[in-house]
N, C-alpha and C positions, 0 to 999 in steps of 0.2 A: 636700414631698418624698415623703410617704407615697403620694400619688396617683400620682406619677411611678413609684414602685416597684410599685404595684398595677396600673397601666395604662400601661406604658411606650409602647405604640403611640400613645396619646393625647398623651403628652408629646412624643414624637418628631414626630408629625404637626402638632402645634400650634406648635412652635418657630418655623418661618419666619413665621407670622402675628403672633407676639407678641414676637419677639426685639428689635425696635426700640422697643418701648413703654416705659412708665415703670418696669416691673418687669423690666427686661432681665436684671439679675443673677440674680434668682430663676428666670426662665425658662431661662436658660442652665445654671444649677445643676440644675434639674429635668431638663433635657435630658441632662446628664452622668450624673445618677443613672439615668435611663431607659436610657441606653446600657450602663451597667454590668450591669443585670439583663436586657437584651434577649437575650443569648446563652443564658440559662437559663430564660427566660420562656416559658410555653405561651401562644402568641398566641391571643386570644379572638375577634377579629373575623373575619368571613368574608373581608373585604378582605385581611387579612394571610395567610390560608390559601390564597386563590385561586391565586396563581402557583405555589405548591408543589403544589397539587392538580392544576393543569393539567399540570405536568411529570410527575406520577405517572400521570395519565390517558394521556398520550402513551406512557409506558413500558408501560402495560398494553396499549394497542392494538398496540404493537410486538411484545409477547410473543404476543398472540392471533394476529396476522398470521403470525409466524414458525412458530407451531404449526399453522397452516392452518385456524383457526377462522373461520367466517363470522359477522359481527356484523350483525344486522338493525337497522332504524331504531329500534325500540322499545328494544332493548338499548343501542344507541349513545346514545340520549337518557338512559337510566338512568345510564350510565357518565359521560357528560359533565356531567350535572347534579349529580353527587356532589362535595361539597367536603370530605368526611371522608377525610383523608389515610390514616388507619389502615385504613379500609374498602377503599380503593383498593389499598393495600399487600397486604391479605389476598387480594383478587381476583387481584392480580399473582402472588403466590406460588402460589396455586391453579392459575392459568393455566399456570404453568411445569411443573406435574407431573400435572395432571388430564387424563384422556383425553377427557372429554365436557364440552361447554360447560355443561350443566346442573349439573355438580359444582362449577363456579366461582362461580355467582351464586345459589345456593340459600340 
């Protein structure tokens, strides 16, 4: 149970592979424990952050486009390769109020 609380993504992702095995009750109990902490857990794996980061990146590009900024290939690559949701959020907030592209990504 401690592992499920410490790494809920592992418990959740491994449940389908192990739920029919000899330790079914323990697997399902760990799954339930993991679901309880999933809402307040800071996900650790890049896999878990990737969809959220992609959504944030799309939002950033929308703000940049609406503000009339031109994004070159180098900057586009920098933005799309970023998986740090907090960093993307910082760039998005800056993009909403900053007059120059340099002031967003320094």
